[in-house]
N, C-alpha and C positions, 0 to 999 in steps of 0.2 A: 275299442269302440269310440270312449267317450274323447279320447286324446284327439283321435281324427278330428271328429265334431268339434271340438274344442280349435285345433290348428285351420280349421275351415272356415270356421265363426272371423276367426284374427287376421283370416286374411281377407277375405270380404270384407270385413267391417272398415279398414279406410276409405276404401270408392264407396261404397253403399252410404257411410254418411258425408261425405262430401256432396256426391247425389241428391240426398235426401236434403241437405242443408242448402242447396240449391232449389229445389220443390219447391220446398217452405215458404223462401223470400219469393219466389215467382207465385206463390199462392196468395201472398200478404202484398203485393204489388200490384195484384189482380181484382184482389177484391177494393184497396183502394185506391184505383184509380180508372177500371172499369173498362179493363184491357184485355183478352183472351193471359189466362195464366198460362199454358201450355206455350204460348209464343213467348213470353218472358222467361218462360224454363228451358226455351230451345234456344234464345239470346245470350241468356246469362251462361249459359253452358257452353255455347259456344265463345261467348271471350274467356273463358276459364280453361280452353283445351288445352293448353300446359299444362293444366294436372296430369292427364293425360299419360302423358312422358312419362310423370314417377312410375317405376315398376310395381310398389306399393299399392296402386290407385289402381290400374288396371282389374286385378280380380275382383274387385268387389265393384266396379264402374261396369263391369262386363254382365256381371251377377245380376246386376239393378236395369239395364237395358234389353236383359232378356228375363227372369225368371219373375221377376216383381213388374214386368210386361204384364207376364200369363195369369198372373196374381189378379192383378188391375182390370185386366178383361172381362174375365171369368165372372166378376165379384158384378158388372155390368147384366148381368142378366138378372138382377135383383129390382130392375128399373121395369122392366117388361113382367106383364099381367096377361096371359092370352086375351081372355075376357074381353078387355077396355080393348085389346089390338081387334079382334073379331069384331067388337060394338060398331065398328067405322063401316061395316059391310062388305062384300065382293068384291067389288067394283073397283072401291080405293082398292084395296089389296091387287087386286088384276093391276093396277096401273103402275103403284109402287115397287112390282113386277117386272114388268115393264120399260121402267124408268131403270131400273136399274141394271137390267140385263140391258138393255141398249146401251147405258151409258159408258159398260165397263167393254165391247165389244166399237163401240166409236170410240174407246181409248187407244185400244189397241189399233185401229184403221190409223186414227190420225197419227199415234206413236211412227208408225212404218211410214207414212208421209212425210213426217217432218224431218227421217233421218233415225229415229230415239229407237229403243230397245224396248219389245215386245214387254218384257216385267214392267218396267217402269209406266205405261201406256196401261198396264192390265191395274199398280199400284193408285198411280192418279185415278183411273175411271171408278175404280170401289171407292173410294176416298170421298169424292164429291158424289157418288150416288146413295149412301150408304150414311154414315154419321160423321165426317169429315175425319179431325184425325185421331179418332178413336179407333177407326177404320184402317187408318194407313197403320196405325201403329198393329192391329192385329194381322192383319194380313201380313205385311212387312217380316213379321215375328211365323209364319210359314213358308216363306218363300226361302229357296236356299240361298245360302251363304253366299255372297259374292262381296267384290272390291267394291263395289259402289254401294251396294243395300243400305248400309248407314247413311251418305251422301244422298240417295232416292230418299228413303222415312223425310229425312229431315225437309231437304226439298220439298215433300209431299202434304207434311205438315203445316208449311211456313207458307203453303198457296194455299190449301182448304181453307187456312186459320183466315186469312187476308181479305179472299173473296167473298169465305160469310159472312164478314162485317161489313164488306160493301153491298151485300145481297141485303141484309137487314135494313139498309137504309132504303135501297133502291126498288125493291120487291112490292113495300107495302103502299108507295104511290104508285106499279102498276097496278095493282090491284083495282085499284080507286081509277086509276084512265080507264081501263077496262069493265066499270060499272061493275066489279064480281060483290056479291052480297061476304057481309061476314063470315058465313059457310066456309064457300067457296074460298076465298081468302086467306082462310087459318090451311085448308087444305094446302093451298096452292104453298104458302109458306112451311109449309111443316111435311111435304113433299120437294121441296125442292132447296131449300140453304140445309149446309152441311154442317153446323155444328149445334149443339141442343141448346147451349146459353143465345146463342143469335137467333134460333124460331120461337124460344119463347118469348125474346124483346122484339123481334116483330110482331108476333101474336097479337100481344099483349097490348102494344100501341096501338090496334085497329078497335081490337075493344075483346070483351070476355067471354064471349064465343071464342072468337078468332082463336083467341091465345090458347082458350083448353083442345081445340080440333086443330090446332098447328100439335101442341105439345104429343095429342096421341098418337097424329099423321107421323110422328116423327118415330116418336115407337114403333111401331109398324115397320118402317125405316132399319131403325138398332134391330125389329126382332131378328131382320131378313140377314144382318149378319152372319148367323150360323150357317144356313144352306150357301151364302158365298164365301166364308170361310174354308169348309169341307171342299165346294166345287176346286177350290184352289191348292188345296193340299192335295186333290186327284190328280189334277193337272201340271201342277208342278213335280211331283213324284215323276212323272211321265219325264218331263221336260229335263229334269237336274242330272236324269241317267242318260238320256241324250245329249246332254252339254256336255260334261266332260266326269261320269262316272261317281259325283257326287254323294253324298249317305241322303238318299231320301228321309223325307219329314214320315212320321207315323199315320198312318191313316185317319185316324181320329186321336188328334194330341189331347191330352190330358185336359189342359185348359179349359180347351172346346166343351170336353164332355159336363166339366163343373160348370159351362154357362149353361148349358142344357139344363142340368141339375138345380140349378138358382131359380132360371126361368118357371121352371115346374113348380118348386117347393114354394114360389112368388104367386102363382098362379090358384094354388091347391087350396093353402091357409093363409089368414092373415097373422104376417108379422108385424111384431108390433112397432109403432111409428116411429120410435124414439133405436128400436135396435137399427130399425133400416136406415135412417139418419145418418147412426153408425155405421156403421156396413158402408153407404151410398159413398161416405165421405172418404172414406178409407180407400172404395175402389179409385177415387178420383186421386185422393195422394199419392198410392200407386203408378196411377198412369203420370202423372206430373212428374213424381221421383223419375221416371224411368224416362223420359222423353230428356230429362234433366241430362241425365245418363248420356242417352244420345247422344246429346249438344256438345258436353265434353269429348265424348268420342268424335266429331264433328270438326275438318281441318275448314274454315272457312272459305278459303281460300280456292278448296278443290269444289266447293260449290257453287262460286261466283263464274266457274269455266263450264259451264251449264248452256248458258250462254241464254236467247231469249224463245229458242223454241218449245223449253219446259212451260215456260211461266202462256205465252199463245195456246199450249196444249190444254193447259187447265182452266184458261178462260173458254176454251171454245167447246171443253167437255158441260162447263155448270153453263153456259147457253142453250147447247141439247138439250141438258135436261129439263131447265127451266123452259125453253119450249115448245117439247113435247108436252108437257104438264099442262102447260095453257092451249092446248091443241083441243088435249085429250080430256080435260076436266069439265065440261058441260054432261061428256058423257056419263061420268059416274054421278051425276046429276040427276039423269034423265029415270 
């Protein structure tokens, strides 16, 4: 048993340490140049794709892109306290739920119109609707394996990150043009921008009140990752069996159970700030390292073959979500 464990560690170590190194380099670049670290991790990983051709590195890269990814997603639960989320009120909750469900369904519809696969429309719709790159990674983790899975995941992460950065600049201007109050602008930004960092940046560029509400609204969307991932598991279990008889994912993946446990712990007890900071940083490191591994596995040439249709799909999904929230926002304030 001990020998087998040592052999397993020795097998995965080369690929894991390369992925971790790329992830740490991406974090450094993100902190010093103000750009998304996950995007840096993907680009650096893709630039080093040749490393994946080495058989010694492949097991560790595969381990990092799956197991380490699930650890990072599970620890996202520590960001969520149910009392904070519910403080926003049922109207905002309904708006978030409608936005998420319709964005995923809209993604499925438009993907079909563009001649793309349903699973790609579901993946990008979920990434746009919930929490950007983190949602793309979590949803991809429970989808049945396919030849295009890594490529589609990379594209979804790059797309939502780029669109989040654009939205961080444009959405505060939209709030000003339509005469939103700071509270309305905060909810609008938290309900529509994909990634947490860009939500915070856009919200606090307006005011402290807008920033606080944007962050809380975004946390409500992150909390909805649980039911959406569970729905994906149930749907794709049937899809995998009908498609090619592939092994079905478990109804309740272990990392999803851990996510729930961490949410309940964070809601029931006060975790020391230092401990929470360490665990949150560890979660982010896991996600960045995992996405570096996904980049290492990805061939840039295969991504380039996707063409313009996936780009337009993610753009119209983003426009759909923003338009829906703009139309429904006055109802939540009533």
